[in-house]
VOGU-3710 file (C-alpha; in Angstrom, 3 decimals, decimal comma):
1> mpittrfllp> 36,861/-74,309/4,001  33,101/-74,779/3,835  31,151/-72,645/1,367  29,286/-70,744/4,111  32,592/-69,718/5,720  33,983/-68,646/2,338  30,862/-66,512/1,825  30,449/-65,180/5,368  34,063/-64,223/6,023  34,459/-61,825/3,046
11> sticlltsfa> 30,934/-60,458/3,622  31,687/-59,813/7,296  34,984/-58,112/6,478  33,256/-55,936/3,868  30,487/-55,027/6,310  32,911/-54,153/9,116  35,073/-52,081/6,759  32,029/-50,179/5,497  30,857/-49,567/9,067  34,298/-48,284/10,080
21> vcqqptvqki> 34,501/-45,941/7,084  31,002/-44,598/7,768  31,898/-43,868/11,394  34,909/-41,709/10,556  34,179/-38,027/11,089  33,816/-36,059/7,887  35,603/-32,782/7,421  33,190/-30,081/6,388  34,850/-27,422/4,265  31,846/-25,121/4,040
31> qltpptiert> 31,106/-23,512/7,369  27,474/-22,497/7,783  26,538/-19,608/10,011  23,012/-18,644/10,971  21,840/-15,296/9,613  21,105/-12,473/12,014  17,493/-11,579/12,719  18,019/-8,260/10,932  19,412/-9,975/7,842  16,564/-12,495/7,842
41> asfavwrtdy> 13,941/-9,752/8,093  15,616/-7,659/5,407  15,749/-10,600/3,014  12,134/-11,588/3,718  10,914/-8,051/3,018  12,953/-7,739/-0,178  11,812/-11,166/-1,329  8,153/-10,300/-0,761  8,499/-7,098/-2,779  10,401/-8,917/-5,511
51> yictgiayar> 7,582/-11,455/-5,718  5,038/-8,654/-6,046  7,029/-7,435/-9,053  7,323/-11,009/-10,341  3,538/-11,372/-10,104  2,913/-8,109/-11,929  5,400/-9,064/-14,660  3,768/-12,473/-15,041  0,274/-10,960/-15,113  1,406/-8,707/-17,954
61> svgktvddfa> 2,883/-11,676/-19,809  -0,578/-13,273/-19,925  -2,388/-10,067/-20,897  -3,458/-8,881/-17,431  -2,910/-5,502/-15,764  -1,394/-4,367/-12,483  -4,922/-3,868/-11,176  -5,884/-7,399/-12,241  -2,966/-8,764/-10,222  -3,803/-6,557/-7,200
71> tfvgnnhswe> -7,368/-7,881/-7,334  -6,106/-11,465/-7,537  -3,838/-10,953/-4,506  -6,513/-9,072/-2,563  -9,037/-11,828/-3,186  -6,636/-14,615/-2,245  -5,023/-13,162/0,868  -7,106/-12,686/3,952  -7,728/-10,285/6,774  -10,764/-12,330/7,826
81> smrgkglepp> -9,314/-12,964/11,299  -9,594/-9,209/11,884  -13,260/-8,976/10,906  -15,306/-7,206/13,569  -12,270/-6,386/15,724  -12,151/-2,692/14,884  -9,295/-0,668/13,493  -6,497/-1,657/15,840  -5,505/-5,023/14,271  -5,188/-3,750/10,679
91> vkllnfaikn> -3,384/-0,573/11,817  -0,923/-2,714/13,781  -0,444/-4,956/10,751  0,293/-1,975/8,489  2,748/-0,646/11,079  4,417/-4,071/11,237  4,647/-4,312/7,437  6,249/-0,884/7,032  8,566/-1,131/10,032  9,947/-4,459/8,806
101> ykngsfeila> 11,886/-2,413/6,272  15,267/-1,258/7,517  14,269/2,413/7,283  10,508/2,046/7,581  8,667/4,742/9,508  5,009/4,726/10,488  2,931/6,967/12,723  -0,684/7,612/13,614  -1,680/11,187/12,825  -5,270/11,069/14,065
111> esdssvtmrs> -7,701/8,502/15,366  -11,285/8,149/16,458  -13,524/5,168/17,116  -14,358/4,979/13,410  -11,227/6,183/11,597  -7,415/6,221/11,802  -5,176/8,420/9,683  -1,588/7,242/9,347  1,602/8,391/7,689  4,492/6,256/6,525
121> nrpyapyfkd> 7,471/6,634/4,296  8,113/4,669/1,127  10,840/2,362/2,472  10,726/0,119/-0,615  11,681/3,027/-2,911  15,429/2,137/-2,884  14,604/-1,097/-4,748  13,609/1,112/-7,667  16,483/3,631/-7,505  17,975/2,250/-10,721
131> gpmlgvside> 14,615/2,066/-12,473  11,978/-0,629/-12,795  12,383/-3,999/-11,090  11,549/-6,794/-13,553  10,024/-4,101/-15,759  7,727/-2,915/-12,944  7,870/0,769/-11,974  7,538/2,009/-8,410  4,151/3,523/-9,330  2,884/0,138/-10,515
141> ferclwghia> 4,322/-1,583/-7,457  2,538/0,874/-5,167  -0,724/0,612/-7,069  -0,615/-3,143/-6,503  0,589/-2,984/-2,888  -1,862/-0,369/-1,661  -4,627/-1,511/-4,026  -4,650/-5,033/-2,620  -4,719/-3,613/0,919  -7,847/-1,658/-0,039
151> iladrigldf> -9,428/-4,930/-1,226  -8,465/-6,749/1,985  -9,916/-3,911/4,067  -13,109/-3,848/2,010  -13,638/-7,553/2,587  -13,808/-6,959/6,363  -15,995/-3,848/6,272  -13,302/-1,165/6,229  -12,476/1,549/3,736  -8,803/2,180/2,968
161> kykiqgeqit> -7,672/5,297/1,138  -4,129/6,438/0,507  -2,301/9,350/-1,067  1,376/9,471/-1,998  3,046/12,872/-1,739  6,788/12,929/-2,290  8,316/10,314/-0,023  5,312/10,123/2,315  2,129/8,093/2,199  -0,881/9,321/4,103
171> stlsirk> -3,557/6,669/4,510  -6,856/6,320/6,281  -8,692/3,235/7,509  -12,354/3,787/8,337  -15,128/1,560/9,546  -17,754/1,415/6,819  -21,113/2,735/7,972
//
């Protein structure tokens, strides 16, 4: 048998065998199911809040404060697309953010052309029911969360004030004069 036949025949058999093995269907033992929209939203909200606590904990580890971290976040996130569009876009965004929580509630108490007063619950409070998350208390979490919103609002010419009373947050967005 010529050398090319001795080389080609085993190579061809090997190639055909490999091709046949690769074409056999594989049996997948782990069955993947897509998450529900509700589960996806719940996880995304929790993950965002967990990362806020992670950021605060890290800031502390390098000698910074909760307010330092809130300032960092406020200066690196953006509401610039809402600049000059009045109060409606940021109010809708706050509503969206709160109502993404499973038990989030949000309502407008009063509004004028220059100011909107809103009330929401503290739907993230259950994350802290057993105490601090990553060493971050609910008070620190809220100072960062609402503090960075005040910075975002300020950057587009709005004033944001908030007051926490019990399980309710009353906040006001006003157009700066």
